[in-house]
C-alpha positions in Angstrom: 3.0 -1.7 1.9 6.5 -1.9 0.6 8.3 -0.4 3.6 7.9 0.7 7.1 8.3 4.3 5.8 5.1 3.8 3.8 3.3 3.0 7.0 4.3 6.2 8.8 3.3 8.2 5.8 -0.2 6.8 6.1 -2.5 9.3 7.8 -3.4 8.5 11.4 -1.0 5.5 11.6 1.6 7.5 13.7 -0.8 8.7 16.4 -2.3 5.3 16.8 1.2 3.8 17.0 2.4 6.3 19.6 -0.7 5.9 21.7 -0.4 2.1 21.6 3.2 2.3 22.6 2.4 4.5 25.6 -0.3 2.0 26.5 2.1 -0.9 26.3 4.7 1.0 28.5 2.0 1.6 31.1 0.9 -2.0 31.1 4.5 -3.2 31.4 5.7 -0.9 34.2 2.4 -1.3 36.1 2.2 -5.1 35.7 5.7 -5.7 37.1 5.1 -3.2 39.9 1.8 -4.8 40.9 3.2 -8.3 40.7 6.1 -7.3 42.9 3.8 -5.5 45.4 1.5 -8.5 45.7 4.3 -11.0 46.1 5.9 -8.9 48.8 2.6 -8.7 50.7 1.5 -12.4 50.2 4.6 -14.5 49.4 2.3 -16.4 47.0 3.4 -17.2 43.4 -0.2 -17.7 42.5 -1.4 -14.3 43.7 1.6 -12.6 42.1 0.9 -14.3 38.7 -2.8 -13.4 38.9 -2.1 -9.8 39.8 0.0 -9.4 36.7 -2.2 -11.4 34.3 -5.5 -11.3 36.1 -6.9 -8.6 33.8 -6.6 -11.2 31.0 -9.1 -13.4 32.8 -11.7 -10.8 32.6 -11.4 -10.7 28.9 -13.6 -13.8 28.5 -16.5 -11.8 30.1 -15.8 -8.8 28.0 -15.7 -11.0 24.9 -19.2 -12.3 25.6 -20.9 -9.1 26.5 -19.0 -6.0 25.2 -17.2 -7.0 22.0 -19.8 -5.9 19.5 -18.9 -2.4 20.5 -15.5 -2.9 18.7 -17.3 -2.3 15.4 -20.4 -0.5 16.5 -18.9 2.4 18.5 -16.7 5.2 17.2 -13.1 4.0 17.5 -11.5 7.3 18.7 -13.9 7.7 21.6 -13.7 4.0 22.5 -9.9 3.9 22.7 -9.8 7.2 24.7 -12.3 5.9 27.2 -10.5 2.6 27.7 -7.2 4.4 28.4 -8.9 6.7 30.9 -10.5 3.7 32.7 -7.1 2.0 32.9 -5.5 5.1 34.2 -8.1 5.5 37.0 -7.8 1.8 38.0 -4.0 2.0 38.1 -4.1 5.1 40.3 -6.4 3.2 42.7 -3.9 0.3 42.9 -1.2 2.7 44.0 -3.2 3.6 47.1 -1.6 2.3 50.3 -3.6 0.0 52.5 -5.8 -1.3 49.6 -6.9 -4.8 50.7 -6.1 -7.8 48.5 -9.8 -8.3 47.5 -9.8 -4.6 46.4 -6.7 -5.1 44.3 -8.3 -8.0 42.4 -11.6 -6.1 42.0 -9.8 -3.3 40.2 -7.8 -5.8 38.1 -11.2 -7.3 37.0 -12.6 -3.9 36.0 -9.5 -3.1 34.1 -9.7 -6.4 32.2 -13.3 -5.7 31.2 -12.4 -2.3 29.8 -9.3 -3.7 28.0 -11.4 -6.4 26.2 -13.1 -3.6 24.2 -9.9 -1.7 23.4 -8.2 -4.6 21.6 -10.9 -5.0 19.0 -11.3 -1.2 18.5 -7.5 -0.7 18.0 -6.9 -3.6 15.6 -10.1 -3.0 13.7 -9.1 0.7 13.3 -5.6 -0.4 12.1 -7.2 -2.6 9.5 -9.3 0.3 8.4 -6.5 2.8 8.2 -4.2 0.6 6.2 -4.9 -1.1 2.8 -5.7 -4.8 3.0 -2.2 -5.9 2.1 -0.7 -3.6 4.7 -2.2 -5.1 7.9 0.5 -7.7 8.4 3.3 -5.1 8.0 1.5 -2.7 10.3 0.8 -5.3 12.9 4.5 -6.3 12.7 5.6 -2.8 13.5 3.2 -2.7 16.5 4.6 -6.0 17.7 8.2 -4.8 17.3 7.3 -1.7 19.2 5.7 -3.8 21.9 8.9 -5.8 22.2 11.2 -2.8 22.4 8.8 -1.1 24.9 8.6 -4.1 27.0 12.4 -4.4 27.0 12.7 -0.8 28.2 9.7 -1.0 30.4 10.6 -4.1 32.3 14.2 -3.0 32.7 13.2 0.5 33.8 10.4 -0.9 36.0 12.8 -3.3 37.7 15.2 -0.5 38.5 12.5 1.9 39.6 10.8 -0.8 41.7 14.0 -1.5 43.5 15.2 2.1 43.8 11.8 3.7 44.6 8.8 1.6 45.3 6.2 -0.4 43.4 3.6 2.3 44.2 5.8 4.9 42.5 5.9 2.7 39.4 2.1 2.4 39.5 1.8 6.2 39.5 4.2 6.3 36.5 2.0 3.8 34.7 -1.1 6.0 35.4 0.7 9.0 33.7 1.5 6.8 30.7 -2.1 5.7 30.3 -3.2 9.3 30.5 -0.7 10.2 27.7 -2.1 7.3 25.6 -5.6 8.7 26.0 -4.4 12.2 25.0 -2.6 10.9 22.0 -5.7 9.0 20.8 -8.1 11.9 21.4 -5.9 14.6 19.8 -4.2 12.5 17.0 -7.1 10.5 15.5 -9.9 11.9 13.5 -13.6 11.1 14.3 -14.7 8.1 12.3 -18.1 6.5 12.2 -18.5 2.9 13.5 -17.7 0.2 11.0 -21.0 -1.6 11.5 -24.5 -0.3 12.0 -26.6 -1.0 15.0 -26.2 -0.6 18.7 -23.7 -2.7 20.7 -25.4 -5.3 22.8 -24.9 -8.7 24.4 -27.1 -10.4 21.7 -25.1 -8.8 18.9 -21.9 -9.9 20.5 -23.1 -13.5 20.8 -24.4 -13.6 17.2 -21.0 -12.4 15.8 -19.1 -14.8 18.1 -21.2 -17.7 16.9 -20.7 -16.8 13.3 -16.9 -16.4 13.6 -16.5 -19.7 15.5 -18.9 -21.7 13.3 -16.4 -22.1 10.5 -14.0 -24.9 11.2 -10.8 -23.4 9.6 -11.4 -20.1 11.4 -12.1 -21.9 14.7 -8.8 -23.9 14.4 -7.0 -20.6 13.6 -8.5 -19.1 16.8 -7.4 -22.1 18.9 -3.9 -21.8 17.5 -3.8 -18.1 18.4 -5.1 -18.7 21.9 -3.8 -21.9 23.4 -0.1 -22.5 22.7 1.1 -18.9 23.5 -1.4 -18.6 26.3 0.3 -21.5 28.1 3.8 -20.0 27.5 2.6 -16.7 29.1 1.8 -18.9 32.1 5.5 -19.7 32.2 6.3 -16.0 32.0 4.0 -15.3 34.9 6.3 -17.3 37.2 9.4 -15.2 36.5 8.9 -13.2 39.7 8.6 -16.3 41.9 11.4 -18.2 40.0 14.0 -15.3 40.3 12.6 -12.4 42.3 15.7 -10.2 41.9 16.0 -10.9 38.1 12.4 -11.0 36.9 12.8 -7.7 35.0 15.8 -9.2 33.2 13.9 -12.3 32.2 11.0 -10.2 31.0 13.3 -8.0 29.0 15.0 -11.0 27.3 11.6 -12.5 26.4 10.6 -9.1 24.8 13.9 -9.1 22.9 13.3 -12.5 21.5 9.7 -11.6 20.5 11.1 -8.5 18.7 13.5 -10.7 16.7 10.8 -13.1 15.8 8.4 -10.3 14.6 11.1 -8.7 12.5 12.0 -12.0 10.9 8.5 -13.1 10.2 7.1 -9.7 9.3 9.8 -8.5 6.9 12.4 -11.1 6.1 10.4 -14.3 5.3 8.8 -14.5 1.9 5.0 -14.9 2.0 5.1 -18.4 0.4 7.4 -19.6 3.2 5.7 -17.7 5.9 2.4 -19.7 5.6 4.3 -22.9 6.6 6.0 -21.5 9.7 3.1 -21.3 12.2 3.6 -24.8 13.7 7.5 -24.8 13.8 7.4 -21.3 15.5 4.9 -22.5 18.1 7.1 -25.5 18.9 10.1 -23.2 19.3 8.0 -21.1 21.7 7.6 -24.0 24.0 10.8 -26.1 23.7 13.4 -23.9 25.6 11.1 -23.7 28.7 11.6 -27.5 29.2 15.1 -26.6 30.4 13.6 -25.1 33.5 13.0 -28.6 34.8 16.8 -28.6 35.5 16.5 -25.3 37.5 19.2 -23.4 35.4 20.9 -20.3 36.6 19.6 -16.9 35.5 22.0 -16.4 32.6 20.9 -19.7 31.0 17.2 -18.8 31.7 17.7 -15.4 30.0 19.0 -17.1 26.8 16.3 -19.8 26.9 13.4 -17.3 27.2 14.9 -15.0 24.4 15.1 -18.0 22.0 11.7 -19.2 22.9 10.0 -15.8 22.5 11.0 -15.6 18.9 8.2 -18.2 18.4 5.6 -15.5 19.2 6.1 -14.5 15.5 3.7 -17.3 14.7 0.8 -15.0 15.6 1.5 -12.8 12.6 1.1 -15.7 10.3 -2.1 -16.8 12.1 -3.6 -13.3 12.1 -3.0 -13.0 8.4 -4.9 -16.2 7.9 -7.7 -15.0 10.2 -8.3 -11.8 8.2 -8.3 -13.8 5.0 -11.2 -15.9 6.4 -13.2 -13.0 7.8 -15.7 -10.5 6.2 -14.5 -6.9 6.4 -17.5 -5.7 8.4 -16.5 -8.1 11.2 -12.8 -7.4 11.1 -12.8 -5.4 14.4 -14.9 -8.0 16.2 -12.8 -10.9 14.8 -9.5 -9.3 15.9 -11.1 -8.3 19.2 -12.2 -11.9 19.7 -8.6 -13.0 18.9 -7.2 -10.5 21.4 -9.7 -11.2 24.2 -9.5 -15.0 23.8 -5.7 -14.9 23.8 -5.5 -12.7 26.9 -8.2 -14.8 28.6 -6.1 -18.0 28.0 -3.0 -16.1 29.2 -4.8 -15.3 32.4 -6.1 -18.9 32.8 -2.6 -20.2 32.1 -1.1 -17.8 34.7 -3.6 -19.2 37.2 -2.8 -22.8 36.3 0.9 -22.2 36.3 0.7 -20.4 39.6 -1.3 -23.3 41.1 1.2 -25.8 39.9 4.0 -23.7 41.3 2.3 -23.7 44.7 2.0 -27.5 44.6 5.5 -28.2 43.2 7.9 -25.4 42.4 8.1 -22.5 39.8 10.7 -24.4 37.8 8.6 -27.6 37.6 5.5 -25.7 36.8 7.2 -23.9 33.9 8.4 -27.1 32.4 5.0 -28.8 32.7 3.2 -25.8 31.2 5.7 -25.7 28.2 5.1 -29.4 27.6 1.4 -28.8 27.5 1.9 -26.0 25.0 3.9 -28.2 22.6 1.4 -31.0 22.9 -1.4 -28.6 22.1 0.4 -27.3 19.0 0.9 -30.8 17.7 -2.7 -31.7 18.3 -4.0 -28.6 16.4 -1.6 -29.2 13.5 -2.8 -32.8 13.2 -6.5 -31.7 13.3 -5.9 -29.2 10.5 -4.2 -31.8 8.4 -7.2 -34.2 8.8 -9.7 -31.6 7.8 -11.2 -32.1 4.3 -13.4 -29.2 3.3 -16.9 -30.0 2.0 -17.3 -29.7 -1.7 -20.5 -28.3 -3.3 -22.5 -30.9 -5.4 -22.2 -30.4 -9.1 
């Protein structure tokens, strides 16, 4: 793919793109509204972080029992069904008087459904585009996510203050429904990429195969751990600056957009392959400033600079696809998505717990330090790896 225009001339790319954008908008507006609602009700940084990123924790269960469906179910029906489940769950979260245990039960169910959607979406993208077009296509999706999150967090922050969190949850419900309609009406019916019925055993077999190869396993760990820990930092925006959380989220999305544009379009391929570790270190370093408890304007600049480091995931995904058979592409990308979101949920829980014991600022700095240390350890492990050679 030579240009972004080539992408949008590709059949079915545009409806998949628009549906994913509506999905991201719903997730953004609904997540901020739910985190604010839970924080107002409980005053707990931990519960607020878990309400926003708790669906990610359910991804680990989905990745172990449902993920074979990413390649063994028709993609159009799968994506439509996932959006409808998310819409129904978000509508339930908007009900007044819902107890806290009910909130987290719905969050768990939404996470299970979402674990299947990631593999189906990215596997379909890899199927729609030629092999050399996936990185460009995924870059466009990431840029759209950044722009949508900027608008979603800014709009969600204003609407949450002007109306109520529950009104924003209803808006998120409508956005999920529009995503389901776009998928159902805009995509053609396609057969599953792999034969056989989805099952727990098939999911486990494919997971073992994907993780048995050391270079692929290191790639997965690089995709999951460093940025998962930084999302733990992001989960504390609400408790660090309750009145400016939307601004911080928007600045983070702006930085992510800049990183994706740079890595996806401006950096030559030969250079791009060497950027994963530097970008992951950039992702963590600015958050160390939070140990000094800076004012909101300084925080906004720090998170924008840091989030440019999320561009590392494009480099890592390109490597993952190069190491993966085509018939497992949906499962492989779904495992990446589910593992990443799971670690984001775990990190949100860890960061929230640290914030309970110390303060949101201290917890963010400690979590960022852990992310940088993890990046350096994985880079060292990759350098020490010497592939086995076949005997002559």
